[in-house]
Backbone as JSON, one array per atom type, in Angstrom:
{
  "sequence": "XXXXXXXXXXXXXXXXXXXXXXXXXXXXXXXXXXXXXXXXXXXXXXXXXXXXXXXXXXXXXXXXXXXXXXXX",
  "N": [[7.52, 56.21, 0.34], [6.76, 59.33, 1.64], [7.55, 60.89, 4.59], [5.68, 63.05, 6.67], [5.86, 66.13, 8.47], [4.86, 66.62, 11.93], [3.28, 68.91, 12.39], [2.25, 69.34, 9.86], [0.61, 67.13, 9.55], [-1.31, 67.58, 11.5], [-2.63, 69.84, 10.56], [-3.81, 68.95, 8.28], [-6.82, 68.19, 6.63], [-9.25, 65.75, 7.69], [-9.81, 62.5, 6.25], [-9.09, 62.9, 3.55], [-9.41, 62.41, 0.14], [-11.01, 60.22, 0.41], [-13.88, 58.9, -0.67], [-16.18, 57.6, 0.21], [-19.07, 57.87, 2.21], [-19.88, 56.41, 4.33], [-18.33, 54.09, 6.42], [-18.05, 50.71, 6.01], [-20.75, 50.84, 5.82], [-21.68, 51.56, 8.29], [-20.27, 53.33, 10.03], [-20.28, 56.75, 10.02], [-18.58, 59.67, 8.65], [-18.32, 61.38, 10.78], [-18.46, 59.87, 13.03], [-17.36, 59.01, 16.3], [-15.79, 56.68, 16.78], [-14.75, 56.04, 14.27], [-13.24, 58.36, 13.81], [-11.32, 58.27, 15.89], [-10.0, 55.87, 15.23], [-8.96, 56.59, 12.73], [-7.23, 58.71, 13.43], [-5.47, 57.26, 14.99], [-4.18, 55.47, 13.18], [-2.9, 57.32, 11.59], [-1.0, 58.34, 13.24], [2.39, 59.2, 13.76], [4.18, 57.19, 14.77], [2.9, 54.8, 14.39], [3.38, 52.61, 12.57], [5.83, 51.65, 13.53], [5.14, 50.83, 16.13], [3.35, 48.74, 15.55], [5.06, 46.92, 14.22], [6.82, 46.3, 16.34], [5.03, 45.03, 18.12], [4.29, 42.8, 16.57], [6.78, 41.51, 16.39], [7.28, 40.93, 19.13], [5.15, 39.19, 19.59], [5.85, 37.08, 17.88], [8.25, 36.21, 19.07], [7.23, 35.33, 21.53], [5.61, 33.22, 20.65], [7.55, 31.49, 19.59], [8.97, 30.91, 21.93], [6.97, 29.63, 23.48], [6.52, 27.41, 21.85], [9.01, 26.0, 21.65], [10.25, 25.88, 24.21], [8.32, 25.49, 26.29], [7.06, 23.34, 25.21], [8.73, 21.18, 25.58], [8.4, 20.41, 28.2], [6.34, 18.66, 28.53]],
  "CA": [[6.56, 57.0, 1.09], [7.38, 60.51, 2.21], [7.04, 61.21, 5.93], [5.32, 64.44, 6.86], [6.09, 66.67, 9.81], [3.67, 66.51, 12.75], [2.39, 70.06, 12.2], [1.57, 69.15, 8.58], [-0.44, 66.14, 9.75], [-2.37, 68.17, 12.31], [-3.37, 70.82, 9.77], [-4.43, 68.27, 7.14], [-8.2, 67.78, 6.9], [-9.42, 64.31, 7.79], [-10.46, 61.73, 5.19], [-8.8, 63.47, 2.23], [-9.35, 61.4, -0.91], [-11.92, 59.12, 0.71], [-15.17, 59.32, -1.2], [-17.32, 56.95, 0.84], [-19.63, 58.61, 3.33], [-20.07, 55.46, 5.44], [-17.37, 52.99, 6.46], [-18.8, 49.46, 6.19], [-22.15, 51.24, 5.91], [-22.02, 51.67, 9.71], [-19.65, 54.5, 10.65], [-20.21, 57.95, 9.19], [-17.31, 60.38, 8.79], [-18.3, 62.1, 12.05], [-18.56, 58.91, 14.13], [-16.16, 59.08, 17.14], [-14.97, 55.47, 16.62], [-14.03, 56.19, 13.01], [-12.28, 59.44, 13.97], [-10.23, 57.77, 16.73], [-9.25, 54.89, 14.44], [-8.23, 57.33, 11.7], [-6.12, 59.41, 14.07], [-4.52, 56.27, 15.47], [-3.34, 54.96, 12.09], [-2.12, 58.44, 11.05], [0.02, 58.68, 14.22], [3.7, 58.95, 13.13], [4.86, 55.98, 15.24], [1.99, 53.67, 14.26], [4.03, 51.47, 11.91], [6.85, 51.13, 14.44], [4.45, 50.14, 17.21], [2.81, 47.49, 15.01], [6.19, 46.02, 13.98], [7.28, 45.85, 17.65], [4.05, 44.07, 18.63], [4.42, 41.56, 15.78], [8.03, 40.87, 16.8], [7.07, 40.36, 20.46], [4.25, 38.04, 19.45], [6.62, 35.99, 17.28], [9.16, 35.71, 20.11], [6.41, 34.58, 22.49], [5.21, 31.98, 19.98], [8.74, 30.63, 19.54], [9.23, 30.48, 23.31], [5.94, 28.65, 23.85], [6.66, 26.21, 21.03], [10.23, 25.24, 21.86], [10.64, 25.71, 25.6], [7.24, 24.92, 27.07], [6.69, 22.09, 24.57], [9.6, 20.14, 26.09], [8.02, 20.07, 29.56], [5.28, 17.64, 28.5]],
  "C": [[7.29, 58.16, 1.75], [6.72, 60.81, 3.55], [6.76, 62.7, 6.02], [5.62, 64.85, 8.3], [4.77, 66.64, 10.59], [2.73, 67.7, 12.57], [1.65, 69.99, 10.86], [0.42, 68.16, 8.73], [-1.61, 66.72, 10.54], [-3.23, 69.13, 11.51], [-4.1, 70.2, 8.59], [-5.87, 67.88, 7.5], [-8.33, 66.25, 6.89], [-10.11, 63.75, 6.56], [-10.26, 62.35, 3.81], [-8.69, 62.33, 1.23], [-10.24, 60.19, -0.65], [-13.33, 59.57, 0.33], [-16.37, 58.72, -0.47], [-17.78, 57.75, 2.06], [-19.77, 57.71, 4.56], [-19.03, 54.35, 5.33], [-18.11, 51.72, 6.84], [-20.3, 49.72, 6.33], [-22.62, 51.32, 7.36], [-21.53, 52.99, 10.28], [-19.6, 55.67, 9.68], [-18.88, 58.65, 9.43], [-17.21, 61.14, 10.11], [-18.4, 61.17, 13.25], [-17.27, 58.92, 14.95], [-15.24, 57.86, 16.99], [-14.13, 55.59, 15.35], [-12.95, 57.27, 13.11], [-11.08, 58.98, 14.79], [-9.37, 56.77, 15.96], [-8.41, 55.58, 13.37], [-7.02, 58.05, 12.29], [-5.05, 58.44, 14.54], [-3.61, 55.77, 14.35], [-2.52, 56.06, 11.43], [-1.04, 58.9, 12.02], [1.39, 58.31, 13.65], [4.38, 57.65, 13.56], [4.02, 54.71, 15.07], [2.67, 52.44, 13.66], [5.08, 50.84, 12.81], [6.22, 50.33, 15.57], [3.92, 48.79, 16.73], [3.93, 46.48, 14.77], [6.73, 45.47, 15.3], [6.32, 44.81, 18.22], [4.11, 42.75, 17.87], [5.67, 40.81, 16.18], [7.88, 40.22, 18.17], [6.16, 39.14, 20.41], [4.98, 36.84, 18.86], [7.6, 35.38, 18.27], [8.4, 34.86, 21.12], [5.98, 33.24, 21.9], [6.38, 31.0, 19.93], [9.07, 30.09, 20.93], [8.25, 29.4, 23.72], [6.12, 27.34, 23.1], [7.86, 25.37, 21.45], [10.59, 24.99, 23.32], [9.54, 25.08, 26.44], [6.78, 23.61, 26.47], [7.52, 20.92, 25.09], [9.21, 19.67, 27.49], [6.99, 18.93, 29.6], [5.82, 16.26, 28.48]]
}
């Protein structure tokens, strides 16, 4: 995957290559919820943020399983 510069992402029209007019037959292309979600996943640090959250969740699960499980 080739990363694009931020100015290239800002100038790119939204929903390029997406033919459906309605997402889940609920959200049109102009719906504010759909636009915010689209901008959020196109944010350059999105993948990094998701990986960090998954890692933190896994650490919390391991802590709860092994350390708090021994208190019972």
